[in-house]
C-alpha positions as MATLAB code, in Angstrom:
seq = 'TFDHQALFSGILPDFSGVHLGHGQVLRFDARTVALNQEILHGTRALASDPHTRARLLDKILNGATEPLAEIPNLPEKLRPYQREGVAWLLQRAKQLEPALLADEMGLGKTFQTLVFLLHLKEYSEPGPQLIVLPTSLLTNWQRECEMHTPDRKITIYHGGSRQAEPLSTADLVLTTYGIVMRDQETLASIPWQAVILDEAQAIKNVSSQTAEAVFSLKAQYRMALTGTPLENHPGELASIFHFLAPGYCGPPDRYAKVFHPEQPAYKALKLKTAPFMLRRLKKQVATDLPDRQEISLFLPMDAEQKRLYDKIRSQALETNTDGKPNNMAVLTQLLRLRQVACHPGLVDEACLAQASPKLIYLTERLLELNESGQTALVFSQFTSLLKIAKNHLENHDLHCLYLDGATRDRQALVDRFQAGHGDVFLISLKAGGTGLNLTRANYVFHLDPWWNPMVEAQATDRTHRIGQTQTVFSYKLVSAESIEQKVLALQEQKRLLADDLWQTGAWKPSLGELSDLLDL';
ca = [
      -8.951   22.663  -33.056;
     -11.340   20.187  -31.486;
     -13.256   17.655  -33.578;
     -16.508   17.549  -31.576;
     -18.232   15.204  -34.030;
     -15.418   12.664  -33.709;
     -15.879   12.739  -29.949;
     -19.641   12.246  -30.119;
     -19.240    9.527  -32.745;
     -16.792    7.751  -30.472;
     -19.109    7.846  -27.491;
     -22.217    6.964  -29.501;
     -21.199    4.746  -32.457;
     -24.542    5.182  -34.249;
     -24.707    8.959  -33.857;
     -24.922   10.591  -37.300;
     -23.379   13.904  -36.360;
     -24.103   17.363  -35.001;
     -25.813   19.778  -37.400;
     -25.786   23.466  -36.532;
     -27.325   26.234  -38.619;
     -28.963   29.645  -38.612;
     -26.015   31.211  -36.834;
     -26.151   28.772  -33.935;
     -22.880   28.264  -32.019;
     -21.793   25.036  -30.335;
     -20.390   25.893  -26.895;
     -18.460   23.530  -24.667;
     -16.261   23.530  -21.561;
     -12.667   22.945  -22.687;
     -11.838   21.112  -19.447;
     -14.773   18.740  -19.901;
     -13.773   18.155  -23.497;
     -10.205   17.332  -22.433;
     -11.544   14.968  -19.806;
     -13.816   13.178  -22.268;
     -11.048   12.914  -24.836;
      -8.775   11.355  -22.215;
     -11.400    8.800  -21.212;
     -12.417    7.971  -24.773;
      -8.810    7.399  -25.802;
      -8.259    5.083  -22.839;
     -11.134    2.768  -23.741;
      -9.375    1.882  -26.999;
      -6.680    0.163  -24.932;
      -9.301   -2.138  -23.396;
     -11.540   -2.902  -26.343;
     -11.883   -2.300  -30.091;
     -15.530   -3.324  -30.355;
     -17.791   -0.200  -30.298;
     -20.458   -1.840  -28.141;
     -17.894   -2.974  -25.562;
     -16.414    0.516  -25.509;
     -19.871    2.007  -25.059;
     -20.402   -0.289  -22.054;
     -17.022    0.769  -20.638;
     -17.908    4.434  -21.083;
     -21.177    3.862  -19.255;
     -19.211    2.416  -16.328;
     -16.619    5.187  -16.330;
     -18.847    8.205  -16.851;
     -22.078    7.061  -15.206;
     -20.892    4.534  -12.635;
     -22.978    1.800  -14.243;
     -22.685   -1.580  -12.550;
     -23.842   -5.075  -13.379;
     -25.250   -7.631  -10.946;
     -22.673  -10.114   -9.700;
     -23.273  -13.743  -10.555;
     -23.722  -16.266   -7.764;
     -20.569  -18.402   -7.701;
     -21.212  -22.053   -6.745;
     -18.954  -24.207   -4.588;
     -17.246  -21.399   -2.700;
     -15.550  -22.243    0.624;
     -17.882  -21.896    3.582;
     -15.227  -19.901    5.444;
     -15.617  -16.990    3.036;
     -17.413  -14.094    4.648;
     -20.247  -12.449    2.656;
     -18.100   -9.522    1.535;
     -15.351  -11.961    0.495;
     -17.838  -13.928   -1.617;
     -18.800  -10.664   -3.257;
     -15.118   -9.908   -3.810;
     -14.506  -13.242   -5.542;
     -17.583  -12.726   -7.733;
     -16.385   -9.217   -8.634;
     -12.926  -10.512   -9.576;
     -14.417  -13.256  -11.732;
     -16.708  -10.757  -13.441;
     -13.689   -8.593  -14.314;
     -11.859  -11.639  -15.662;
     -14.826  -12.805  -17.736;
     -15.097   -9.346  -19.311;
     -11.291   -9.086  -19.756;
     -11.176   -5.986  -17.577;
      -8.386   -5.015  -15.160;
      -8.882   -5.602  -11.439;
      -7.286   -3.950   -8.437;
      -8.431   -5.426   -5.125;
      -7.763   -2.575   -2.701;
      -9.537   -3.785    0.443;
      -8.321   -2.292    3.687;
      -5.591   -4.320    5.353;
      -6.744   -7.318    7.330;
      -9.858   -8.142    5.287;
      -8.466  -11.258    3.626;
      -7.253  -10.211    0.182;
      -5.026  -13.302    0.067;
      -7.922  -15.695    0.709;
     -10.139  -14.001   -1.882;
      -7.346  -14.131   -4.449;
      -6.666  -17.837   -3.953;
     -10.359  -18.687   -4.349;
     -10.565  -16.459   -7.429;
      -7.572  -18.198   -9.026;
      -9.155  -21.569   -8.336;
     -12.238  -20.582  -10.366;
     -10.397  -18.595  -13.054;
      -9.845  -21.724  -15.170;
     -13.499  -21.504  -16.234;
     -12.821  -18.202  -18.026;
      -9.266  -18.591  -19.361;
      -7.118  -20.933  -21.381;
      -5.150  -23.387  -19.217;
      -1.732  -22.389  -17.978;
       0.251  -21.729  -14.798;
      -0.633  -18.817  -12.548;
       2.022  -16.522  -11.072;
       1.892  -14.435   -7.889;
       4.653  -11.844   -7.401;
       5.130  -10.598   -3.842;
       7.642   -9.105   -1.412;
      10.115  -11.620    0.007;
       8.782  -11.029    3.519;
       5.356  -12.392    2.483;
       6.534  -15.579    0.797;
       6.054  -17.801    3.846;
       2.662  -16.280    4.599;
       1.386  -16.936    1.065;
       2.718  -20.485    1.153;
       0.860  -21.154    4.382;
      -2.338  -19.621    3.020;
      -2.095  -21.838   -0.074;
      -1.661  -24.936    2.060;
      -4.626  -23.919    4.199;
      -7.133  -22.827    1.544;
      -6.121  -24.693   -1.652;
      -4.240  -27.791   -0.442;
      -4.916  -29.806   -3.611;
      -3.169  -27.368   -5.938;
       0.402  -27.874   -7.121;
       2.308  -24.923   -5.655;
       5.862  -24.091   -6.761;
       8.048  -21.660   -4.808;
      10.405  -20.035   -7.304;
      12.936  -18.461   -4.985;
      16.390  -19.037   -3.561;
      19.707  -20.016   -5.091;
      18.561  -23.533   -6.012;
      15.438  -22.444   -7.923;
      14.708  -24.373  -11.116;
      12.722  -23.050  -14.082;
      11.677  -26.446  -15.456;
       8.699  -27.057  -13.092;
       7.152  -23.627  -13.718;
       5.154  -24.490  -16.832;
       3.492  -27.497  -15.193;
       2.651  -25.871  -11.861;
      -0.846  -24.765  -10.928;
       0.451  -21.768   -9.028;
       3.937  -20.247   -8.778;
       5.002  -17.927   -5.959;
       7.983  -15.671   -6.544;
       9.308  -12.284   -5.453;
       9.868   -8.939   -7.122;
      13.622   -9.411   -6.783;
      13.528  -12.746   -8.597;
      11.370  -11.313  -11.395;
      14.023   -8.650  -11.898;
      16.909  -11.171  -11.863;
      15.162  -13.835  -13.967;
      13.201  -11.492  -16.206;
      13.996  -13.318  -19.440;
      12.973  -16.704  -18.042;
       9.711  -15.559  -16.463;
       8.753  -13.342  -19.402;
       9.037  -16.312  -21.765;
       6.275  -18.270  -20.013;
       2.644  -17.795  -21.166;
       0.988  -17.359  -17.765;
      -2.737  -17.806  -17.364;
      -2.674  -15.032  -14.773;
      -0.118  -12.782  -13.113;
      -1.048  -11.341   -9.723;
       0.911   -8.629   -7.911;
       0.675   -8.518   -4.116;
       1.640   -5.248   -2.421;
       1.509   -3.810   -5.932;
       2.862   -0.473   -4.727;
       6.237   -2.168   -5.276;
       5.972   -0.998   -8.904;
       4.844    2.537   -8.068;
       8.009    3.916   -9.719;
       7.243    3.206  -13.363;
      10.874    3.658  -14.448;
      12.369    1.327  -11.829;
      14.017   -1.936  -12.858;
      11.445   -3.807  -10.791;
       8.524   -2.209  -12.627;
      10.086   -2.736  -16.041;
      10.666   -6.423  -15.276;
       7.079   -6.878  -14.081;
       5.708   -5.100  -17.161;
       7.484   -7.653  -19.371;
       5.498  -10.610  -17.979;
       2.985  -12.095  -20.427;
      -0.417  -13.238  -19.194;
      -3.986  -13.766  -20.321;
      -5.152  -11.929  -17.222;
      -3.604   -9.536  -14.720;
      -4.659   -8.499  -11.253;
      -3.143   -6.437   -8.432;
      -3.534   -6.353   -4.660;
      -2.713   -3.470   -2.370;
      -4.377   -1.600    0.445;
      -2.332    1.505   -0.447;
      -2.395    2.009   -4.232;
      -1.548    5.692   -3.838;
       1.003    6.818   -1.260;
       2.506   10.028   -2.661;
       1.154   11.027   -6.074;
      -1.309    9.731   -8.705;
       1.524    8.454  -10.900;
       1.876    5.502   -8.530;
      -1.682    4.359   -9.211;
      -1.156    4.938  -12.929;
       1.932    2.713  -12.804;
      -0.113   -0.134  -11.304;
      -2.718    0.287  -14.040;
       0.063    0.357  -16.634;
       0.705   -3.226  -15.540;
      -2.991   -4.145  -15.414;
      -3.966   -2.564  -18.737;
      -1.041   -1.080  -20.702;
      -1.996    2.176  -22.392;
      -5.341    2.532  -20.630;
      -4.292    5.438  -18.398;
      -1.609    6.772  -20.717;
       2.061    7.209  -19.730;
       2.240    6.912  -15.912;
       4.971    9.537  -15.559;
       2.562   12.219  -16.786;
       0.744   11.989  -13.440;
       3.829   12.546  -11.270;
       3.251   16.309  -11.508;
      -0.510   16.168  -11.045;
      -1.189   17.564   -7.591;
      -4.699   19.020   -7.723;
      -7.949   17.010   -7.886;
      -9.483   19.525  -10.307;
      -6.864   18.905  -12.979;
      -8.369   17.037  -15.979;
      -5.659   14.367  -15.889;
      -6.389   13.633  -12.221;
     -10.135   13.530  -12.814;
      -9.665   11.241  -15.786;
      -7.422    8.884  -13.811;
      -9.933    8.728  -10.988;
     -12.875    8.087  -13.319;
     -11.005    5.519  -15.404;
      -9.718    3.484  -12.476;
     -12.801    3.573  -10.228;
     -14.810    0.823  -12.023;
     -11.867   -1.542  -11.785;
     -10.953   -1.046   -8.135;
     -12.750   -2.743   -5.270;
     -12.178   -1.083   -1.914;
     -13.936   -2.164    1.298;
     -13.208   -0.886    4.802;
     -13.350   -2.938    7.992;
     -16.023   -0.704    9.435;
     -18.184   -1.334    6.356;
     -17.959   -5.086    5.920;
     -16.345   -6.795    8.908;
     -18.722   -5.723   11.626;
     -17.411   -8.419   13.958;
     -14.028   -6.669   14.102;
     -13.656   -4.517   17.226;
     -13.042   -0.811   16.943;
      -9.524    0.556   16.717;
      -8.644    3.526   18.893;
      -5.795    5.785   17.706;
      -4.191    8.175   20.179;
      -1.336   10.634   19.628;
       0.631   11.376   22.807;
       2.839   14.452   22.884;
       5.753   14.060   25.285;
       8.089   16.953   26.177;
      11.777   16.396   25.528;
      14.064   16.424   28.558;
      16.670   19.155   29.016;
      19.637   17.310   27.493;
      17.557   16.086   24.583;
      16.211   19.584   23.947;
      19.725   21.076   24.083;
      21.014   18.616   21.499;
      17.930   19.074   19.335;
      18.295   22.874   19.298;
      22.011   22.591   18.503;
      21.404   20.383   15.460;
      18.508   22.526   14.308;
      20.608   25.698   14.512;
      23.385   24.057   12.504;
      20.862   22.978    9.889;
      19.384   26.456    9.596;
      22.865   27.990    9.206;
      23.699   25.506    6.462;
      20.542   26.348    4.551;
      21.189   30.093    4.711;
      24.788   29.760    3.466;
      23.781   28.536    0.026;
      21.043   26.945   -2.009;
      19.825   23.824   -0.171;
      19.131   20.543   -1.903;
      16.735   17.752   -1.082;
      19.395   15.287    0.055;
      21.007   17.782    2.438;
      17.663   18.806    3.908;
      16.548   15.193    4.327;
      19.813   14.340    6.110;
      19.294   17.223    8.518;
      15.692   16.201    9.099;
      16.792   12.626    9.793;
      19.141   13.756   12.574;
      16.407   15.896   14.129;
      13.954   12.997   14.031;
      16.517   10.720   15.651;
      17.155   13.158   18.497;
      13.412   13.534   19.004;
      13.284    9.770   19.608;
      16.420    9.304   21.688;
      19.597   11.455   21.864;
      21.707    8.299   21.853;
      20.900    7.839   18.162;
      23.193   10.769   17.296;
      25.432   10.980   20.393;
      26.734    7.709   21.816;
      27.460    9.432   25.129;
      23.679    9.557   25.650;
      23.001    5.861   25.006;
      22.585    5.039   28.683;
      19.917    7.705   29.143;
      16.215    6.910   29.080;
      14.423    9.361   26.820;
      10.897   10.531   27.717;
       9.458    8.209   25.074;
      11.303    5.251   26.533;
      10.209    6.119   30.053;
       6.571    6.422   29.003;
       6.720    3.207   26.976;
       8.205    1.251   29.875;
       5.580    2.496   32.300;
       2.714    1.588   30.004;
       4.131   -1.843   29.149;
       4.633   -2.671   32.816;
       0.999   -1.748   33.471;
      -0.148   -3.913   30.577;
       2.011   -6.787   31.731;
       0.412   -6.713   35.164;
      -3.006   -7.158   33.564;
      -1.841   -9.882   31.177;
      -1.884   -7.681   28.056;
       0.731   -7.724   25.297;
       1.879   -5.076   22.838;
       3.637   -4.441   19.549;
       6.249   -1.678   19.343;
       7.205   -0.245   15.936;
      10.009    2.074   14.864;
      11.758    2.807   11.595;
      15.060    2.970   13.531;
      16.385   -0.487   14.409;
      18.973    1.173   16.652;
      16.128    2.682   18.688;
      14.417   -0.698   18.965;
      17.635   -2.218   20.291;
      17.970    0.543   22.892;
      14.343   -0.055   23.877;
      14.849   -3.816   24.067;
      17.787   -3.448   26.448;
      15.871   -0.985   28.621;
      12.693   -3.079   28.755;
      14.554   -6.278   29.578;
      16.222   -4.451   32.466;
      12.663   -4.037   33.781;
      11.989   -7.787   33.472;
       9.870   -7.540   30.340;
      10.363  -10.455   27.935;
      10.912   -9.034   24.438;
      10.795  -10.587   20.988;
      12.604   -8.695   18.244;
      12.199   -8.628   14.456;
      13.990   -6.537   11.846;
      15.168   -6.939    8.265;
      17.973   -9.299    9.306;
      15.628  -11.757   11.045;
      15.720  -15.067    9.173;
      12.784  -17.149   10.398;
      10.086  -14.506   10.734;
       7.200  -16.959   10.845;
       8.719  -18.972   13.700;
       9.001  -15.770   15.711;
       5.404  -14.838   14.897;
       4.231  -18.313   15.901;
       6.077  -18.036   19.234;
       4.408  -14.731   19.995;
       0.960  -15.963   18.983;
       1.485  -19.052   21.159;
       1.989  -16.916   24.265;
       5.714  -16.209   24.406;
       6.897  -12.669   25.040;
       5.404   -9.641   26.746;
       6.222   -7.247   23.920;
       7.168   -7.642   20.267;
       9.631   -5.027   18.951;
       9.359   -4.745   15.166;
      11.101   -2.710   12.499;
       8.486   -0.705   10.601;
       9.986   -1.583    7.225;
      10.533   -5.278    7.924;
       7.337   -6.048    9.811;
       4.758   -3.585    8.556;
       3.180   -6.165    6.239;
       2.558   -9.885    6.087;
       2.359  -10.633    9.813;
      -0.666  -11.790   11.791;
      -0.208  -10.787   15.428;
      -3.713  -10.756   16.878;
      -2.518  -11.819   20.338;
      -1.635   -8.176   20.981;
      -4.202   -5.427   21.109;
      -1.882   -2.541   22.008;
       0.406   -0.920   19.439;
       3.036    1.752   20.103;
       4.656    3.749   17.302;
       7.878    5.250   18.659;
       8.325    7.687   15.780;
       5.941    9.065   13.152;
       6.754    8.074    9.588;
       6.153   10.405    6.636;
       3.546    8.073    5.197;
       0.493    7.414    7.405;
      -0.503    4.401    5.286;
       2.721    2.630    6.289;
       1.891    3.147    9.973;
      -1.667    1.953    9.390;
      -0.335   -1.224    7.792;
       1.809   -1.847   10.872;
      -1.122   -1.353   13.248;
      -3.148   -3.747   11.113;
      -0.797   -6.576   12.119;
      -3.067   -6.868   15.177;
      -6.301   -5.215   13.954;
      -7.295   -8.150   11.758;
      -9.873  -10.892   11.493;
      -9.324  -13.055   14.570;
      -8.925  -10.087   16.902;
     -11.457  -10.178   19.734;
     -10.485   -7.016   21.619;
     -10.424   -3.321   20.911;
      -7.070   -2.311   19.435;
      -5.345    0.739   20.906;
      -2.718    2.401   18.730;
      -0.484    5.008   20.376;
       1.767    7.438   18.521;
       4.505    8.794   20.780;
       5.387   12.295   19.587;
       8.061   14.622   20.981;
       6.350   17.955   21.598;
       7.678   21.100   19.918;
       9.771   19.077   17.508;
       9.867   18.116   13.877;
       7.581   15.198   14.715;
       4.609   17.522   15.101;
       5.161   18.776   11.570;
       5.481   15.214   10.316;
       2.008   14.558   11.728;
       0.693   17.561    9.790;
       2.251   16.225    6.590;
       0.753   12.819    7.323;
      -2.676   14.390    7.327;
      -2.053   15.957    3.916;
      -0.983   12.587    2.523;
      -4.053   10.970    4.034;
      -6.240   13.517    2.245;
      -4.585   12.632   -1.052;
      -5.177    8.925   -0.523;
      -8.752    9.542    0.635;
      -9.458   11.516   -2.519;
      -8.845    8.402   -4.541;
     -11.994    6.974   -2.973;
     -13.960   10.200   -2.436;
     -12.486   13.649   -3.002;
      -6.442   16.656   -1.946;
      -3.222   16.048   -3.313;
       0.197   16.610   -1.847;
       3.786   16.223   -2.851;
       6.506   17.822   -0.701;
       8.562   20.504   -2.368;
      12.044   21.476   -1.246;
      10.518   24.519    0.422;
       8.068   22.372    2.375;
      10.890   20.101    3.500;
      12.873   23.129    4.635;
       9.838   24.422    6.520;
      10.091   21.378    8.779;
      13.143   22.987   10.346;
      10.990   25.769   11.799;
      10.342   23.801   14.984;
];
């Protein structure tokens, strides 16, 4: 049974009740009731005061907003939308509400966060502030701190010689997700004024050791940064909000099986998180940024490549018809097909000396760019492919810089490129997709499509950032009539899911959908 009076009393604290008589029947939509119950229950995790909960409900259900206060003494370098972002963050902090800054990549989330933390002391009890980030971004954050808040006492809590003693007296502590997991007991014992997560999708798996360690941190205020809060399913966003406001969205794992935007749980998650997420796009707020052009180029495989591709595909299809397939087996088969579609040498060493169609096209374009003084970034998820490309390009007198997960001094390499060294920068998608500022280049080549379009967009945004003065051209090199075409189709479905978070699709690949990729 449904207690309708309890619901109305919860939404309107002074409401005396619903009185029906003379045979009248109260009718209601069960889905709407479930949605309202979900939202009402969530507000109890944020506030116990009825008037505060009523204000929260007005925000959630009606999109009510409050004018942002003018913040004095902000840095002149802040752009108007960044000033608004800082004011929004401070308003959330003052009202003890969660905050997820989800600006599109390249709009200066780091700068806004540092200014926000500088002013947070006016709204919170004193104490050290903690920023948790991927290891690859540690140097970048340190440099940003030195540039924008040079008077603050910054402690880097990382490395084998790290010491816990200075943490309580620091203004700001920078550490990594790995260190939080290793030193969970130490970091969880400190009463932080604020804990900030950068690239917060790192805790998208609510049951991971990383997420559990982060959840244990104690703070007066919590905030998260990410341009991609939802990559695969709504449970990832719910996990981030489980850190920001425990209990507000309910158990995050309940959303892992929510795939349709009309489901009450999905609607409730979207309504409940919207007032506490700030998302701006470059095209909306940074009008001085040049346009970015994205082009997909479909290149036919050569005869030897096609022969090897068809052979592996046939073997995969035979394997799947012999017995019941499993995800791991299908993914392994798909990996080999994707590798062949890039370069046959990735699966057959006898083909290493060959130049695949992608490599031929890439070399031609880079030589043209080099003649006109242009530079480019080249991304791939396969480091072995990048090494093949590097050898081939250098044989054509192109000076290459190379970065992958094993590169030690990333920033020195970035500085060299920005200073004018190198014709092309070859970068591993996983190692260099975030945290790098490479505005010297305005051409980007993706050698292989990745399942997640947001990851590729992050990589392209290494050059499409504030400071870029030219139009950015992003090329996806796709082997025609191959699995890569289907990957592009799946990318579009994932993009629809992410877009729905801001407007209105959901997708999660089943085993059958993975197997369907073998059709090409």
